N, C-alpha and C positions, 0 to 999 in steps of 0.2 A: 752393391750386391753382384757377385759374378755369376752368370748363367752359362753352364757348360752344356747347352742344349745340343749343338751339333754333334759333339762327341758322344752324348748320352743316346741321341736318336740312332746313331750308327751301331752303338753297342746293343742296343735294345733290339735292333731288328735284324741285324746280319750275323749275330753270333750263332753257335750251335743250339738247337732247342731241345733236343733229347739225346740223353746219353744213358745207355743201358748195358749191363752186363748180360751177356747171353749164355744161358745154362747149356751144358753139353757140347759147346762149341770152342774151338781153340784156334790160334793163330800160329802158322809157322814162321820161321825167321825171314822167309822170303815172301811173306805176305799172303800166302794161300791159305784158305780157311778149311778147316777140317773138323768133321763131326765125330763124337764118340771114338776118339783114338784108343787103340790097344794099349799105349803108353803115353804119358804126357810129358815124358822127358824131352826137354828142349822146345817145348810148346808154351804158348802164354795164353791164359784165359781170354776169350774174345769179349771185348767191349765195342759196340758200335754207337755212333753219335749221328743223328739226323741233323742236317743243317737247314736253315731257312730257305735256302735256294734249291732244296731237293736233292743235295749232296749227301754223301755218306763217308765217314772216316773211322779208322779204328783206334784202339788204344795207344797206338805209337804216332798218331796223327797222320797216318798214311791214307791217301785218297783210295776210296773203294769203288769198284766198277765191275762190269761184267765185258767180257771179251767178245767181240762181235764174231769172231770166227769159231770160238768153241762154246760161248755161253757160260764160261767159269766166272764165279764171283771171287774176286781177291782184291788185295789192297797193296799199293806201292807208291812211294814217291822218290823220284818222279813216276808218272805214269808209264807203262810200256809203250813202244813205239808204234805197234799196230793198233788198228781201230778198236775203240772201246766205248761203252756207254756209261758215263758217270754221273748222270743226273737222273730225275724221275723217281727217286727213292721217297718213301712215305711210310707212315704207320696206318695200317688199315686193320681195324678190329683187333689191335693189339699184336699184329704180325708185320715184319718187313714186307714191303711191296716196291716193285719197280715198275713204273708205268702202268699201276693199278693191279699188277698181278702178284698175289702172295704165295703163290705155288713155286717152290724150288725142288731140285732133285739132288740127292746125295748119291753119288757114283763112286763105287769102289775103285781105290787106286790100284795100281800094278806094281810090280817089282817087289813083291814079298811083303806088301803092306796090307794083308787082308783084314777086312773089317774097319779099315780107315777110309773115310769117305770125304772127297771133296765136294763142293757145292757148285751146281750148275742151274741155269734157268730154263732147261729143257732135258727131256730124257732121251739119251742117245741109244738105249737099248743095251748098254754095256753094264749089268749088275747096278742098276739104279733104282732108288725108291723115293717116292713123293715125300716131301717134308715141308715145314714151315719153319721161319726163324722168329722166335717169339721176342717181342719187344716190351709186352706190357701194355697198360692202358695209355692211349695217346694223350698228349698235354693239348688241352683244348685250345685251338686257333693258333697253335705255335707255328705251323707250317704255311699259314696264309699271310702273316704280318709282312713278311719281305716284299710281297707284291703290290700293297696297298700304296696309293698315292693320292688319294682322296682325303676328306676329312677323317682323321684318325685320333682316337683318344690316346694321348701321351702323358705318362707320368714323368715329371720334371723334378730333379732334386737340384735345389738352389743352395748354393753355398755362400755364406757371408762371413767375412772376417772382420773382427771389430777389436779395437785396443781399448780396454778399460782400466782406469786408474781408480784404485780404492786405498785409502789410508796410506798414501804414499808408495803404494806399490803398484807396479804396471803389469798387466798380465794381457795376453792375446787369447780371445774367446772365438772359436769357430762354431757357428750356429747353422745347423742343417734344418731345412724345412722341405716339405713335400707337398705339391698340389697337383690338381689334374686340370689339363686344358684340352681343348678340342681345336685342331688346326690342320691345315694341309701340310702334309709332310712328303717330300720326295725322296726317295731312298735309292742311292746307288749301291748295288751289291757287285763287288769285285771277286771274281773266282778264276781259278784256272780252267780253261775249256779245251777240249780236243776236237779237231774237225773229224767228223765221222764219215766213212764211206757208206753209200747206200747198201743195205744188207741185201737188196734184191736186184742188184745190176745184172743185167744180161747183155749179151752181145747184140750190137745193132745189126739189123738185116742189111745185107748188101755191103758190109765191111770188107776192107781188103783182106785177102787171105795171108796168113802169116808166112813169112819166109824165113829160111833157116839161115843162120850167120855160122861162121866157123866155130866148132866146138873150142870150149876153153880148157886148159889144163890146171888152173888154179881156181880156188873157190873165190867168188866175188865177195867184195867188202861192203856191198850196198845192203840197205836195210832188207830184212826178210818180209816177203808176203807169204802169208799163211793161208792154206785152202779153206775156202767157206764151206765146202761140202767134201765129205770123203765117203764115197759110195762104192761098197764092195759089189761086185758083179760075179754072181756064183754061176758056174755052168749048169743049166737045166733048171734053175730056180727063178722064181719071181724078184721083184724089188726088194731090196734090203734096207732102203732108207739110208740115212747118213749115220756115220760112226764117228768115234775118236780115234779108232784104230786103223792103221794102214796094214792090211792083210793081203799078201801075194803069194800064191802057191799054184800047184798044177790045176786047181779047180776054181780059183778065185783071182780075179783082177781087182784092183783098186782105182777107181775114177776120181780124180782130183779136180775141183772147180775153183779157180783163182780169179779175184777181181782186181782190176788195175784202176785206181782211183782217177776220177775225171780231172783232178787238180794236180796230179802226179808229175805230169810231163814226160812219164816214161816212153821210151821207144824201143828197148831192147830188153827181153827177160832171159834168164838162165835158170834152168831147173837143177836144183841141187839136193842131193840126198845126204843126211846129217846123221852120223853113227857115233856119238863120242864114247870113248872107252869109259867103263863105269857108269855109264847111264846118266840120268837127271833125277831130280827129286821125285819124279813119278816113274822113272824107268829103272830097272836093275841093269840094263845093258845087255841083256840077252835077247837080242833082235832076231836071231836066226841068221842064215847065211844064203845069199843066193846071187844069181846074175839076173838084173831086171832091166827090162827093155821099156823106155818110155816114148809114148807116141802122143803128138799133138792131135785132137779130134776135129772133125769138120764142123761140128755144132757142139752146143754145150749140153751137159748133163744136168739132171735134176734128182730129186729124191725118188722118183719113180723109175729111174733107168734100171734096166735088168739086161740080162744076156741077149734077150730077144730085142731089145730097143737101143743097145749101145750104139752111139755114132760111129761112123766109119773113120778109119785113120787118114788124117791129112798129111802128116809128115813124121818120119821117124826121127826121134832125138837121140837115138843110140842105145847102147847097152852096157851097163855099169855094174861092178860088183856092189853089193849091199850087204848091211848088216855086219855082223863080225868079221866077214871076209875083207872088209876094208881096213881092219886094225886101226880104226879111229879116224881115218881120213875121210874126206868128203868125196861123195860121188858126183862130179860135174858133168852134166849132160850139154847137148848142143844149145846154143842161144837161138832166140827166134824174135822177130819184129813184132810188137804190139802197138796199139792204139789206146792212149789214155781213155778211160770210161768204158772200156770193153772188158769181157770176160772171156777166159780161156779154159778149156779142159784138156786134161792130160790123162791118158790111161797107163797104168803100171801093169806089166805082164811078166811073170816068171819064165825066163828061159830055162833055168834050172834052179833047184833048191827052194827055199821058202823063207819068208820074213814075217813078222807080226810086231808091230810096235805101236806105242802110244805117241800120237803127234803132239810134241810138248815144246812150246814157245818159251818156257822157262829155261834160263841158262844152266848148262849147255843145251842148246836147241837140239831136239831129236825129231827126224822125220824129214819131209820134203817141203821145200820152200822154193819160192821164185825170188831171184835176187835181180833187180831191174834198174836200169839206167836210162 
């Protein structure tokens, strides 16, 4: 009798545990999730599958995650290169949850896509509405089986192959039987993981002041670092909180907070403004046109930063054309020295003109990034 216990244990405890079609939700070709689209052309009805390790995959077997910088829920394989959270998913009272939170927000897209809503884990104040993602009734105990290594009830299927001779004829008979046993089972779950940067990193007191390196004339090819906070600073008004849009005009600055991961080893960063012709999946390409000055600040901003509390300027990184004035080129500012594990804040001020754009990490990238080496 052949017992295929090891294989059966692995399959029973590591496979996806809940697969549900999600009404009113669709998946774009790039893996972004959209709710109640005005048109379903080019979209696929969304199906989400919870795994026993707290992961989530969609109908195309792409890994789902929330992006640390923006909070957007989307799916892709491979996972994008910036920090994401791809675990902690569960079914709570019939709704999708991440880290125990079932509240998501549907935020209206830009670029002529009125009434199309992408999904985020927080409200950025830009035409957002609270929502939930329905999964239906949970499957009992399905999400805890993968973590048990003590006495566990396991259903084992035994396969026995016998050769039987009857009236001169020989035939092979496969007999299958099922029984229940209680035994200790050690489960090893193999999954792809992404090293996450802390979402609350701040500059350390007494850190060396950044120094300016000669300005570059070509866009760097190193990976993009995206702002964790985008805080508009409006003349004569109080704190505006963090947004997804970079808005710069005669009355409004945009302050950006970037985190340099402790394990990155980066020593120098360059600010780059990216304004691709034709926009991106969430941008029409109508950015406005301006001359934008970038300034490194002496201390870091937060969501309470206002015109009255904005930090002083430490270093001028230069003034560059932005938006449609660049004709699709990158606006490359001066580089500055950084220390891994620290955060840096940059203020964008309009010398002339104005821009308003959705900071978008989907290709082609739109907005302001740090490129570090």
